[in-house]
CHARMM-style PDB file with segment names, atoms N, HN, CA, C and O in Angstrom:
ATOM      1  N   MET     1     -11.951  47.714 -48.337  1.00  0.00      PROA
ATOM      2  CA  MET     1     -12.931  46.741 -47.924  1.00  0.00      PROA
ATOM      3  C   MET     1     -12.284  45.804 -46.911  1.00  0.00      PROA
ATOM      4  O   MET     1     -11.187  45.295 -47.139  1.00  0.00      PROA
ATOM      5  N   SER     2     -12.942  45.586 -45.831  1.00  0.00      PROA
ATOM      6  HN  SER     2     -13.833  45.999 -45.645  1.00  0.00      PROA
ATOM      7  CA  SER     2     -12.512  44.590 -44.861  1.00  0.00      PROA
ATOM      8  C   SER     2     -13.731  44.172 -44.068  1.00  0.00      PROA
ATOM      9  O   SER     2     -14.765  44.838 -44.115  1.00  0.00      PROA
ATOM     10  N   GLY     3     -13.620  43.091 -43.351  1.00  0.00      PROA
ATOM     11  HN  GLY     3     -12.780  42.550 -43.313  1.00  0.00      PROA
ATOM     12  CA  GLY     3     -14.742  42.587 -42.580  1.00  0.00      PROA
ATOM     13  C   GLY     3     -14.798  41.083 -42.670  1.00  0.00      PROA
ATOM     14  O   GLY     3     -13.784  40.402 -42.522  1.00  0.00      PROA
ATOM     15  N   THR     4     -15.995  40.562 -42.915  1.00  0.00      PROA
ATOM     16  HN  THR     4     -16.819  41.115 -43.035  1.00  0.00      PROA
ATOM     17  CA  THR     4     -16.170  39.116 -43.010  1.00  0.00      PROA
ATOM     18  C   THR     4     -17.019  38.770 -44.228  1.00  0.00      PROA
ATOM     19  O   THR     4     -17.722  39.611 -44.789  1.00  0.00      PROA
ATOM     20  N   TYR     5     -16.926  37.507 -44.611  1.00  0.00      PROA
ATOM     21  HN  TYR     5     -16.356  36.824 -44.155  1.00  0.00      PROA
ATOM     22  CA  TYR     5     -17.729  36.960 -45.688  1.00  0.00      PROA
ATOM     23  C   TYR     5     -18.220  35.599 -45.218  1.00  0.00      PROA
ATOM     24  O   TYR     5     -17.419  34.794 -44.742  1.00  0.00      PROA
ATOM     25  N   THR     6     -19.489  35.327 -45.335  1.00  0.00      PROA
ATOM     26  HN  THR     6     -20.139  35.981 -45.721  1.00  0.00      PROA
ATOM     27  CA  THR     6     -20.051  34.036 -44.971  1.00  0.00      PROA
ATOM     28  C   THR     6     -20.259  33.232 -46.244  1.00  0.00      PROA
ATOM     29  O   THR     6     -20.958  33.660 -47.163  1.00  0.00      PROA
ATOM     30  N   THR     7     -19.643  32.064 -46.279  1.00  0.00      PROA
ATOM     31  HN  THR     7     -19.076  31.716 -45.533  1.00  0.00      PROA
ATOM     32  CA  THR     7     -19.656  31.255 -47.494  1.00  0.00      PROA
ATOM     33  C   THR     7     -21.032  30.675 -47.796  1.00  0.00      PROA
ATOM     34  O   THR     7     -21.865  30.453 -46.917  1.00  0.00      PROA
ATOM     35  N   LYS     8     -21.217  30.444 -49.091  1.00  0.00      PROA
ATOM     36  HN  LYS     8     -20.540  30.625 -49.805  1.00  0.00      PROA
ATOM     37  CA  LYS     8     -22.373  29.713 -49.601  1.00  0.00      PROA
ATOM     38  C   LYS     8     -21.850  28.353 -50.067  1.00  0.00      PROA
ATOM     39  O   LYS     8     -20.683  28.230 -50.438  1.00  0.00      PROA
ATOM     40  N   SER     9     -22.687  27.365 -50.049  1.00  0.00      PROA
ATOM     41  HN  SER     9     -23.635  27.465 -49.747  1.00  0.00      PROA
ATOM     42  CA  SER     9     -22.285  26.038 -50.485  1.00  0.00      PROA
ATOM     43  C   SER     9     -21.737  26.098 -51.910  1.00  0.00      PROA
ATOM     44  O   SER     9     -22.388  26.626 -52.812  1.00  0.00      PROA
ATOM     45  N   GLY    10     -20.546  25.560 -52.104  1.00  0.00      PROA
ATOM     46  HN  GLY    10     -20.016  25.131 -51.372  1.00  0.00      PROA
ATOM     47  CA  GLY    10     -19.918  25.541 -53.424  1.00  0.00      PROA
ATOM     48  C   GLY    10     -18.953  26.684 -53.683  1.00  0.00      PROA
ATOM     49  O   GLY    10     -18.262  26.692 -54.702  1.00  0.00      PROA
ATOM     50  N   ASP    11     -18.899  27.649 -52.776  1.00  0.00      PROA
ATOM     51  HN  ASP    11     -19.461  27.643 -51.949  1.00  0.00      PROA
ATOM     52  CA  ASP    11     -17.918  28.735 -52.937  1.00  0.00      PROA
ATOM     53  C   ASP    11     -16.509  28.176 -52.996  1.00  0.00      PROA
ATOM     54  O   ASP    11     -16.197  27.183 -52.339  1.00  0.00      PROA
ATOM     55  N   MET    12     -15.663  28.815 -53.786  1.00  0.00      PROA
ATOM     56  HN  MET    12     -15.917  29.621 -54.320  1.00  0.00      PROA
ATOM     57  CA  MET    12     -14.238  28.491 -53.848  1.00  0.00      PROA
ATOM     58  C   MET    12     -13.469  29.783 -53.644  1.00  0.00      PROA
ATOM     59  O   MET    12     -14.027  30.869 -53.803  1.00  0.00      PROA
ATOM     60  N   TRP    13     -12.198  29.678 -53.296  1.00  0.00      PROA
ATOM     61  HN  TRP    13     -11.745  28.796 -53.167  1.00  0.00      PROA
ATOM     62  CA  TRP    13     -11.392  30.861 -52.995  1.00  0.00      PROA
ATOM     63  C   TRP    13     -11.465  31.896 -54.116  1.00  0.00      PROA
ATOM     64  O   TRP    13     -11.703  33.077 -53.864  1.00  0.00      PROA
ATOM     65  N   ASP    14     -11.261  31.451 -55.340  1.00  0.00      PROA
ATOM     66  HN  ASP    14     -11.068  30.491 -55.545  1.00  0.00      PROA
ATOM     67  CA  ASP    14     -11.229  32.409 -56.444  1.00  0.00      PROA
ATOM     68  C   ASP    14     -12.593  33.026 -56.723  1.00  0.00      PROA
ATOM     69  O   ASP    14     -12.678  34.193 -57.106  1.00  0.00      PROA
ATOM     70  N   SER    15     -13.660  32.258 -56.535  1.00  0.00      PROA
ATOM     71  HN  SER    15     -13.591  31.310 -56.223  1.00  0.00      PROA
ATOM     72  CA  SER    15     -14.989  32.819 -56.759  1.00  0.00      PROA
ATOM     73  C   SER    15     -15.349  33.836 -55.672  1.00  0.00      PROA
ATOM     74  O   SER    15     -16.029  34.826 -55.946  1.00  0.00      PROA
ATOM     75  N   ILE    16     -14.898  33.594 -54.457  1.00  0.00      PROA
ATOM     76  HN  ILE    16     -14.346  32.791 -54.235  1.00  0.00      PROA
ATOM     77  CA  ILE    16     -15.127  34.563 -53.370  1.00  0.00      PROA
ATOM     78  C   ILE    16     -14.362  35.845 -53.656  1.00  0.00      PROA
ATOM     79  O   ILE    16     -14.904  36.941 -53.518  1.00  0.00      PROA
ATOM     80  N   SER    17     -13.106  35.709 -54.055  1.00  0.00      PROA
ATOM     81  HN  SER    17     -12.665  34.819 -54.168  1.00  0.00      PROA
ATOM     82  CA  SER    17     -12.304  36.881 -54.403  1.00  0.00      PROA
ATOM     83  C   SER    17     -12.984  37.689 -55.496  1.00  0.00      PROA
ATOM     84  O   SER    17     -13.064  38.914 -55.417  1.00  0.00      PROA
ATOM     85  N   TYR    18     -13.465  37.004 -56.502  1.00  0.00      PROA
ATOM     86  HN  TYR    18     -13.400  36.009 -56.566  1.00  0.00      PROA
ATOM     87  CA  TYR    18     -14.122  37.693 -57.622  1.00  0.00      PROA
ATOM     88  C   TYR    18     -15.410  38.381 -57.163  1.00  0.00      PROA
ATOM     89  O   TYR    18     -15.691  39.510 -57.564  1.00  0.00      PROA
ATOM     90  N   GLU    19     -16.175  37.708 -56.333  1.00  0.00      PROA
ATOM     91  HN  GLU    19     -15.946  36.791 -56.007  1.00  0.00      PROA
ATOM     92  CA  GLU    19     -17.423  38.300 -55.842  1.00  0.00      PROA
ATOM     93  C   GLU    19     -17.159  39.559 -55.013  1.00  0.00      PROA
ATOM     94  O   GLU    19     -17.897  40.540 -55.105  1.00  0.00      PROA
ATOM     95  N   LEU    20     -16.104  39.520 -54.209  1.00  0.00      PROA
ATOM     96  HN  LEU    20     -15.504  38.724 -54.135  1.00  0.00      PROA
ATOM     97  CA  LEU    20     -15.802  40.652 -53.333  1.00  0.00      PROA
ATOM     98  C   LEU    20     -15.133  41.819 -54.047  1.00  0.00      PROA
ATOM     99  O   LEU    20     -15.348  42.974 -53.679  1.00  0.00      PROA
ATOM    100  N   THR    21     -14.321  41.530 -55.067  1.00  0.00      PROA
ATOM    101  HN  THR    21     -14.146  40.592 -55.366  1.00  0.00      PROA
ATOM    102  CA  THR    21     -13.489  42.576 -55.658  1.00  0.00      PROA
ATOM    103  C   THR    21     -13.658  42.755 -57.161  1.00  0.00      PROA
ATOM    104  O   THR    21     -13.203  43.750 -57.726  1.00  0.00      PROA
ATOM    105  N   GLY    22     -14.312  41.794 -57.809  1.00  0.00      PROA
ATOM    106  HN  GLY    22     -14.682  40.986 -57.350  1.00  0.00      PROA
ATOM    107  CA  GLY    22     -14.413  41.848 -59.259  1.00  0.00      PROA
ATOM    108  C   GLY    22     -13.187  41.308 -59.960  1.00  0.00      PROA
ATOM    109  O   GLY    22     -13.029  41.482 -61.168  1.00  0.00      PROA
ATOM    110  N   SER    23     -12.307  40.644 -59.198  1.00  0.00      PROA
ATOM    111  HN  SER    23     -12.435  40.503 -58.216  1.00  0.00      PROA
ATOM    112  CA  SER    23     -11.067  40.112 -59.752  1.00  0.00      PROA
ATOM    113  C   SER    23     -10.643  38.866 -58.971  1.00  0.00      PROA
ATOM    114  O   SER    23     -10.893  38.747 -57.772  1.00  0.00      PROA
ATOM    115  N   HSD    24      -9.997  37.947 -59.683  1.00  0.00      PROA
ATOM    116  HN  HSD    24      -9.794  38.044 -60.657  1.00  0.00      PROA
ATOM    117  CA  HSD    24      -9.417  36.781 -59.015  1.00  0.00      PROA
ATOM    118  C   HSD    24      -8.040  37.098 -58.434  1.00  0.00      PROA
ATOM    119  O   HSD    24      -7.451  36.263 -57.748  1.00  0.00      PROA
ATOM    120  N   ALA    25      -7.533  38.278 -58.698  1.00  0.00      PROA
ATOM    121  HN  ALA    25      -8.011  38.957 -59.255  1.00  0.00      PROA
ATOM    122  CA  ALA    25      -6.166  38.653 -58.311  1.00  0.00      PROA
ATOM    123  C   ALA    25      -5.945  38.657 -56.801  1.00  0.00      PROA
ATOM    124  O   ALA    25      -4.801  38.589 -56.350  1.00  0.00      PROA
ATOM    125  N   TYR    26      -6.998  38.735 -56.023  1.00  0.00      PROA
ATOM    126  HN  TYR    26      -7.927  38.790 -56.389  1.00  0.00      PROA
ATOM    127  CA  TYR    26      -6.860  38.837 -54.572  1.00  0.00      PROA
ATOM    128  C   TYR    26      -7.045  37.502 -53.863  1.00  0.00      PROA
ATOM    129  O   TYR    26      -7.118  37.466 -52.634  1.00  0.00      PROA
ATOM    130  N   THR    27      -7.120  36.422 -54.601  1.00  0.00      PROA
ATOM    131  HN  THR    27      -7.060  36.451 -55.599  1.00  0.00      PROA
ATOM    132  CA  THR    27      -7.363  35.104 -54.020  1.00  0.00      PROA
ATOM    133  C   THR    27      -6.312  34.741 -52.972  1.00  0.00      PROA
ATOM    134  O   THR    27      -6.658  34.280 -51.884  1.00  0.00      PROA
ATOM    135  N   GLU    28      -5.054  34.941 -53.285  1.00  0.00      PROA
ATOM    136  HN  GLU    28      -4.773  35.315 -54.169  1.00  0.00      PROA
ATOM    137  CA  GLU    28      -3.985  34.568 -52.366  1.00  0.00      PROA
ATOM    138  C   GLU    28      -4.058  35.358 -51.062  1.00  0.00      PROA
ATOM    139  O   GLU    28      -3.816  34.802 -49.991  1.00  0.00      PROA
ATOM    140  N   GLU    29      -4.384  36.632 -51.139  1.00  0.00      PROA
ATOM    141  HN  GLU    29      -4.580  37.083 -52.010  1.00  0.00      PROA
ATOM    142  CA  GLU    29      -4.477  37.459 -49.939  1.00  0.00      PROA
ATOM    143  C   GLU    29      -5.654  37.019 -49.070  1.00  0.00      PROA
ATOM    144  O   GLU    29      -5.570  37.040 -47.842  1.00  0.00      PROA
ATOM    145  N   LEU    30      -6.735  36.629 -49.706  1.00  0.00      PROA
ATOM    146  HN  LEU    30      -6.803  36.612 -50.704  1.00  0.00      PROA
ATOM    147  CA  LEU    30      -7.889  36.111 -48.977  1.00  0.00      PROA
ATOM    148  C   LEU    30      -7.514  34.818 -48.252  1.00  0.00      PROA
ATOM    149  O   LEU    30      -7.884  34.627 -47.094  1.00  0.00      PROA
ATOM    150  N   GLN    31      -6.790  33.939 -48.921  1.00  0.00      PROA
ATOM    151  HN  GLN    31      -6.490  34.094 -49.862  1.00  0.00      PROA
ATOM    152  CA  GLN    31      -6.344  32.692 -48.299  1.00  0.00      PROA
ATOM    153  C   GLN    31      -5.408  32.966 -47.123  1.00  0.00      PROA
ATOM    154  O   GLN    31      -5.537  32.330 -46.076  1.00  0.00      PROA
ATOM    155  N   LYS    32      -4.480  33.889 -47.276  1.00  0.00      PROA
ATOM    156  HN  LYS    32      -4.375  34.405 -48.126  1.00  0.00      PROA
ATOM    157  CA  LYS    32      -3.544  34.220 -46.196  1.00  0.00      PROA
ATOM    158  C   LYS    32      -4.263  34.751 -44.964  1.00  0.00      PROA
ATOM    159  O   LYS    32      -3.801  34.550 -43.840  1.00  0.00      PROA
ATOM    160  N   ALA    33      -5.384  35.424 -45.167  1.00  0.00      PROA
ATOM    161  HN  ALA    33      -5.759  35.587 -46.079  1.00  0.00      PROA
ATOM    162  CA  ALA    33      -6.149  35.966 -44.045  1.00  0.00      PROA
ATOM    163  C   ALA    33      -6.971  34.890 -43.340  1.00  0.00      PROA
ATOM    164  O   ALA    33      -7.565  35.147 -42.293  1.00  0.00      PROA
ATOM    165  N   ASN    34      -7.008  33.681 -43.914  1.00  0.00      PROA
ATOM    166  HN  ASN    34      -6.525  33.472 -44.765  1.00  0.00      PROA
ATOM    167  CA  ASN    34      -7.837  32.598 -43.382  1.00  0.00      PROA
ATOM    168  C   ASN    34      -7.086  31.274 -43.401  1.00  0.00      PROA
ATOM    169  O   ASN    34      -7.581  30.279 -43.929  1.00  0.00      PROA
ATOM    170  N   LEU    35      -5.903  31.268 -42.828  1.00  0.00      PROA
ATOM    171  HN  LEU    35      -5.501  32.077 -42.399  1.00  0.00      PROA
ATOM    172  CA  LEU    35      -5.042  30.081 -42.893  1.00  0.00      PROA
ATOM    173  C   LEU    35      -5.673  28.831 -42.278  1.00  0.00      PROA
ATOM    174  O   LEU    35      -5.306  27.714 -42.642  1.00  0.00      PROA
ATOM    175  N   GLN    36      -6.600  29.005 -41.364  1.00  0.00      PROA
ATOM    176  HN  GLN    36      -6.898  29.912 -41.068  1.00  0.00      PROA
ATOM    177  CA  GLN    36      -7.248  27.842 -40.750  1.00  0.00      PROA
ATOM    178  C   GLN    36      -8.078  27.044 -41.765  1.00  0.00      PROA
ATOM    179  O   GLN    36      -8.453  25.903 -41.497  1.00  0.00      PROA
ATOM    180  N   TYR    37      -8.362  27.634 -42.912  1.00  0.00      PROA
ATOM    181  HN  TYR    37      -8.057  28.562 -43.129  1.00  0.00      PROA
ATOM    182  CA  TYR    37      -9.113  26.955 -43.966  1.00  0.00      PROA
ATOM    183  C   TYR    37      -8.246  26.674 -45.194  1.00  0.00      PROA
ATOM    184  O   TYR    37      -8.769  26.468 -46.289  1.00  0.00      PROA
ATOM    185  N   ALA    38      -6.951  26.667 -45.016  1.00  0.00      PROA
ATOM    186  HN  ALA    38      -6.526  26.835 -44.127  1.00  0.00      PROA
ATOM    187  CA  ALA    38      -6.019  26.503 -46.136  1.00  0.00      PROA
ATOM    188  C   ALA    38      -6.245  25.200 -46.908  1.00  0.00      PROA
ATOM    189  O   ALA    38      -5.979  25.137 -48.108  1.00  0.00      PROA
ATOM    190  N   ASP    39      -6.726  24.180 -46.236  1.00  0.00      PROA
ATOM    191  HN  ASP    39      -6.942  24.231 -45.261  1.00  0.00      PROA
ATOM    192  CA  ASP    39      -6.921  22.892 -46.907  1.00  0.00      PROA
ATOM    193  C   ASP    39      -8.298  22.753 -47.561  1.00  0.00      PROA
ATOM    194  O   ASP    39      -8.604  21.712 -48.142  1.00  0.00      PROA
ATOM    195  N   VAL    40      -9.122  23.786 -47.469  1.00  0.00      PROA
ATOM    196  HN  VAL    40      -8.873  24.632 -46.997  1.00  0.00      PROA
ATOM    197  CA  VAL    40     -10.463  23.748 -48.065  1.00  0.00      PROA
ATOM    198  C   VAL    40     -10.390  24.276 -49.487  1.00  0.00      PROA
ATOM    199  O   VAL    40      -9.827  25.342 -49.735  1.00  0.00      PROA
ATOM    200  N   TYR    41     -10.959  23.529 -50.414  1.00  0.00      PROA
ATOM    201  HN  TYR    41     -11.416  22.663 -50.212  1.00  0.00      PROA
ATOM    202  CA  TYR    41     -11.017  23.979 -51.801  1.00  0.00      PROA
ATOM    203  C   TYR    41     -12.432  24.442 -52.154  1.00  0.00      PROA
ATOM    204  O   TYR    41     -12.627  25.508 -52.737  1.00  0.00      PROA
ATOM    205  N   ILE    42     -13.412  23.614 -51.785  1.00  0.00      PROA
ATOM    206  HN  ILE    42     -13.253  22.748 -51.311  1.00  0.00      PROA
ATOM    207  CA  ILE    42     -14.814  23.967 -51.995  1.00  0.00      PROA
ATOM    208  C   ILE    42     -15.479  24.065 -50.628  1.00  0.00      PROA
ATOM    209  O   ILE    42     -15.471  23.113 -49.848  1.00  0.00      PROA
ATOM    210  N   PHE    43     -16.053  25.232 -50.354  1.00  0.00      PROA
ATOM    211  HN  PHE    43     -16.059  26.005 -50.988  1.00  0.00      PROA
ATOM    212  CA  PHE    43     -16.622  25.495 -49.042  1.00  0.00      PROA
ATOM    213  C   PHE    43     -18.053  24.999 -48.915  1.00  0.00      PROA
ATOM    214  O   PHE    43     -18.815  24.962 -49.881  1.00  0.00      PROA
ATOM    215  N   SER    44     -18.387  24.621 -47.694  1.00  0.00      PROA
ATOM    216  HN  SER    44     -17.768  24.651 -46.910  1.00  0.00      PROA
ATOM    217  CA  SER    44     -19.787  24.401 -47.353  1.00  0.00      PROA
ATOM    218  C   SER    44     -20.364  25.748 -46.920  1.00  0.00      PROA
ATOM    219  O   SER    44     -19.621  26.711 -46.730  1.00  0.00      PROA
ATOM    220  N   ALA    45     -21.658  25.815 -46.766  1.00  0.00      PROA
ATOM    221  HN  ALA    45     -22.262  25.033 -46.920  1.00  0.00      PROA
ATOM    222  CA  ALA    45     -22.310  27.068 -46.384  1.00  0.00      PROA
ATOM    223  C   ALA    45     -22.052  27.393 -44.914  1.00  0.00      PROA
ATOM    224  O   ALA    45     -21.941  26.500 -44.074  1.00  0.00      PROA
ATOM    225  N   GLY    46     -21.960  28.679 -44.626  1.00  0.00      PROA
ATOM    226  HN  GLY    46     -22.050  29.404 -45.309  1.00  0.00      PROA
ATOM    227  CA  GLY    46     -21.924  29.141 -43.246  1.00  0.00      PROA
ATOM    228  C   GLY    46     -20.566  29.352 -42.613  1.00  0.00      PROA
ATOM    229  O   GLY    46     -20.493  29.647 -41.420  1.00  0.00      PROA
ATOM    230  N   ILE    47     -19.495  29.212 -43.361  1.00  0.00      PROA
ATOM    231  HN  ILE    47     -19.554  28.972 -44.330  1.00  0.00      PROA
ATOM    232  CA  ILE    47     -18.164  29.456 -42.809  1.00  0.00      PROA
ATOM    233  C   ILE    47     -17.876  30.952 -42.912  1.00  0.00      PROA
ATOM    234  O   ILE    47     -18.007  31.548 -43.982  1.00  0.00      PROA
ATOM    235  N   VAL    48     -17.487  31.544 -41.799  1.00  0.00      PROA
ATOM    236  HN  VAL    48     -17.380  31.059 -40.930  1.00  0.00      PROA
ATOM    237  CA  VAL    48     -17.221  32.985 -41.781  1.00  0.00      PROA
ATOM    238  C   VAL    48     -15.722  33.205 -42.014  1.00  0.00      PROA
ATOM    239  O   VAL    48     -14.883  32.780 -41.220  1.00  0.00      PROA
ATOM    240  N   LEU    49     -15.414  33.873 -43.113  1.00  0.00      PROA
ATOM    241  HN  LEU    49     -16.095  34.218 -43.759  1.00  0.00      PROA
ATOM    242  CA  LEU    49     -14.034  34.167 -43.473  1.00  0.00      PROA
ATOM    243  C   LEU    49     -13.709  35.620 -43.158  1.00  0.00      PROA
ATOM    244  O   LEU    49     -14.560  36.501 -43.282  1.00  0.00      PROA
ATOM    245  N   ALA    50     -12.479  35.857 -42.753  1.00  0.00      PROA
ATOM    246  HN  ALA    50     -11.787  35.141 -42.652  1.00  0.00      PROA
ATOM    247  CA  ALA    50     -12.000  37.227 -42.581  1.00  0.00      PROA
ATOM    248  C   ALA    50     -11.678  37.794 -43.956  1.00  0.00      PROA
ATOM    249  O   ALA    50     -11.067  37.123 -44.789  1.00  0.00      PROA
ATOM    250  N   VAL    51     -12.090  39.020 -44.182  1.00  0.00      PROA
ATOM    251  HN  VAL    51     -12.585  39.565 -43.506  1.00  0.00      PROA
ATOM    252  CA  VAL    51     -11.808  39.694 -45.449  1.00  0.00      PROA
ATOM    253  C   VAL    51     -10.824  40.827 -45.168  1.00  0.00      PROA
ATOM    254  O   VAL    51     -11.159  41.781 -44.466  1.00  0.00      PROA
ATOM    255  N   PRO    52      -9.604  40.722 -45.718  1.00  0.00      PROA
ATOM    256  CA  PRO    52      -8.621  41.777 -45.476  1.00  0.00      PROA
ATOM    257  C   PRO    52      -8.960  43.052 -46.244  1.00  0.00      PROA
ATOM    258  O   PRO    52      -9.821  43.053 -47.125  1.00  0.00      PROA
ATOM    259  N   ASP    53      -8.283  44.114 -45.902  1.00  0.00      PROA
ATOM    260  HN  ASP    53      -7.584  44.113 -45.186  1.00  0.00      PROA
ATOM    261  CA  ASP    53      -8.436  45.377 -46.628  1.00  0.00      PROA
ATOM    262  C   ASP    53      -7.590  45.273 -47.891  1.00  0.00      PROA
ATOM    263  O   ASP    53      -6.403  45.599 -47.878  1.00  0.00      PROA
ATOM    264  N   PHE    54      -8.194  44.823 -48.965  1.00  0.00      PROA
ATOM    265  HN  PHE    54      -9.158  44.558 -48.976  1.00  0.00      PROA
ATOM    266  CA  PHE    54      -7.478  44.570 -50.210  1.00  0.00      PROA
ATOM    267  C   PHE    54      -6.774  45.816 -50.742  1.00  0.00      PROA
ATOM    268  O   PHE    54      -5.709  45.704 -51.349  1.00  0.00      PROA
ATOM    269  N   ASP    55      -7.337  46.976 -50.532  1.00  0.00      PROA
ATOM    270  HN  ASP    55      -8.203  47.067 -50.039  1.00  0.00      PROA
ATOM    271  CA  ASP    55      -6.753  48.204 -51.061  1.00  0.00      PROA
ATOM    272  C   ASP    55      -5.364  48.480 -50.499  1.00  0.00      PROA
ATOM    273  O   ASP    55      -4.540  49.099 -51.172  1.00  0.00      PROA
ATOM    274  N   THR    56      -5.094  48.033 -49.286  1.00  0.00      PROA
ATOM    275  HN  THR    56      -5.763  47.530 -48.739  1.00  0.00      PROA
ATOM    276  CA  THR    56      -3.786  48.285 -48.693  1.00  0.00      PROA
ATOM    277  C   THR    56      -2.820  47.126 -48.897  1.00  0.00      PROA
ATOM    278  O   THR    56      -1.628  47.259 -48.616  1.00  0.00      PROA
ATOM    279  N   ILE    57      -3.312  46.000 -49.376  1.00  0.00      PROA
ATOM    280  HN  ILE    57      -4.279  45.891 -49.603  1.00  0.00      PROA
ATOM    281  CA  ILE    57      -2.473  44.809 -49.529  1.00  0.00      PROA
ATOM    282  C   ILE    57      -1.800  44.734 -50.885  1.00  0.00      PROA
ATOM    283  O   ILE    57      -0.634  44.350 -50.981  1.00  0.00      PROA
ATOM    284  N   LEU    58      -2.506  45.090 -51.909  1.00  0.00      PROA
ATOM    285  HN  LEU    58      -3.453  45.402 -51.831  1.00  0.00      PROA
ATOM    286  CA  LEU    58      -2.040  44.781 -53.241  1.00  0.00      PROA
ATOM    287  C   LEU    58      -2.243  45.946 -54.189  1.00  0.00      PROA
ATOM    288  O   LEU    58      -3.332  46.514 -54.264  1.00  0.00      PROA
ATOM    289  N   ASP    59      -1.217  46.292 -54.894  1.00  0.00      PROA
ATOM    290  HN  ASP    59      -0.332  45.830 -54.832  1.00  0.00      PROA
ATOM    291  CA  ASP    59      -1.319  47.276 -55.960  1.00  0.00      PROA
ATOM    292  C   ASP    59      -1.561  46.500 -57.247  1.00  0.00      PROA
ATOM    293  O   ASP    59      -0.640  45.899 -57.800  1.00  0.00      PROA
ATOM    294  N   TYR    60      -2.781  46.513 -57.712  1.00  0.00      PROA
ATOM    295  HN  TYR    60      -3.529  47.001 -57.263  1.00  0.00      PROA
ATOM    296  CA  TYR    60      -3.193  45.719 -58.861  1.00  0.00      PROA
ATOM    297  C   TYR    60      -2.306  45.953 -60.080  1.00  0.00      PROA
ATOM    298  O   TYR    60      -1.982  45.010 -60.801  1.00  0.00      PROA
ATOM    299  N   GLU    61      -1.923  47.173 -60.308  1.00  0.00      PROA
ATOM    300  HN  GLU    61      -2.187  47.940 -59.722  1.00  0.00      PROA
ATOM    301  CA  GLU    61      -1.112  47.497 -61.483  1.00  0.00      PROA
ATOM    302  C   GLU    61       0.276  46.858 -61.437  1.00  0.00      PROA
ATOM    303  O   GLU    61       0.914  46.696 -62.477  1.00  0.00      PROA
ATOM    304  N   SER    62       0.746  46.497 -60.249  1.00  0.00      PROA
ATOM    305  HN  SER    62       0.227  46.629 -59.404  1.00  0.00      PROA
ATOM    306  CA  SER    62       2.070  45.901 -60.147  1.00  0.00      PROA
ATOM    307  C   SER    62       2.033  44.383 -60.344  1.00  0.00      PROA
ATOM    308  O   SER    62       3.081  43.737 -60.346  1.00  0.00      PROA
ATOM    309  N   LEU    63       0.858  43.816 -60.506  1.00  0.00      PROA
ATOM    310  HN  LEU    63       0.006  44.340 -60.504  1.00  0.00      PROA
ATOM    311  CA  LEU    63       0.740  42.379 -60.719  1.00  0.00      PROA
ATOM    312  C   LEU    63       1.251  41.979 -62.087  1.00  0.00      PROA
ATOM    313  O   LEU    63       1.149  42.753 -63.039  1.00  0.00      PROA
ATOM    314  N   PRO    64       1.808  40.764 -62.198  1.00  0.00      PROA
ATOM    315  CA  PRO    64       2.166  40.271 -63.506  1.00  0.00      PROA
ATOM    316  C   PRO    64       0.890  40.052 -64.337  1.00  0.00      PROA
ATOM    317  O   PRO    64      -0.175  39.820 -63.765  1.00  0.00      PROA
ATOM    318  N   PRO    65       0.974  40.120 -65.635  1.00  0.00      PROA
ATOM    319  CA  PRO    65      -0.222  40.038 -66.490  1.00  0.00      PROA
ATOM    320  C   PRO    65      -1.105  38.825 -66.237  1.00  0.00      PROA
ATOM    321  O   PRO    65      -2.326  38.930 -66.352  1.00  0.00      PROA
ATOM    322  N   TRP    66      -0.521  37.669 -65.894  1.00  0.00      PROA
ATOM    323  HN  TRP    66       0.471  37.584 -65.800  1.00  0.00      PROA
ATOM    324  CA  TRP    66      -1.319  36.461 -65.711  1.00  0.00      PROA
ATOM    325  C   TRP    66      -2.155  36.503 -64.429  1.00  0.00      PROA
ATOM    326  O   TRP    66      -3.046  35.672 -64.259  1.00  0.00      PROA
ATOM    327  N   LYS    67      -1.888  37.453 -63.521  1.00  0.00      PROA
ATOM    328  HN  LYS    67      -1.164  38.129 -63.659  1.00  0.00      PROA
ATOM    329  CA  LYS    67      -2.697  37.581 -62.318  1.00  0.00      PROA
ATOM    330  C   LYS    67      -3.742  38.693 -62.441  1.00  0.00      PROA
ATOM    331  O   LYS    67      -4.563  38.871 -61.541  1.00  0.00      PROA
ATOM    332  N   ARG    68      -3.716  39.424 -63.520  1.00  0.00      PROA
ATOM    333  HN  ARG    68      -3.049  39.280 -64.251  1.00  0.00      PROA
ATOM    334  CA  ARG    68      -4.696  40.494 -63.717  1.00  0.00      PROA
ATOM    335  C   ARG    68      -5.944  39.920 -64.356  1.00  0.00      PROA
ATOM    336  O   ARG    68      -5.874  38.964 -65.128  1.00  0.00      PROA
ATOM    337  N   GLU    69      -7.061  40.493 -64.040  1.00  0.00      PROA
ATOM    338  HN  GLU    69      -7.118  41.270 -63.413  1.00  0.00      PROA
ATOM    339  CA  GLU    69      -8.342  40.057 -64.605  1.00  0.00      PROA
ATOM    340  C   GLU    69      -8.920  41.191 -65.400  1.00  0.00      PROA
ATOM    341  OT1 GLU    69     -10.001  41.056 -65.972  1.00  0.00      PROA
TER     342      GLU     69
END
């Protein structure tokens, strides 16, 4: 999966990650792909975020247990 995501009012990094992948484990990778919004915690509507290809970034099974969902 890659492309863009347009935020809805109240979106947060972890909720976007969960909506896109079904897991919060990809939150950090989503943030790294959008460093210009690094200081945003709660998004307003209409911000277009880059969505990286999560399948090539992270091997879910190699995550420590506290990052698995």
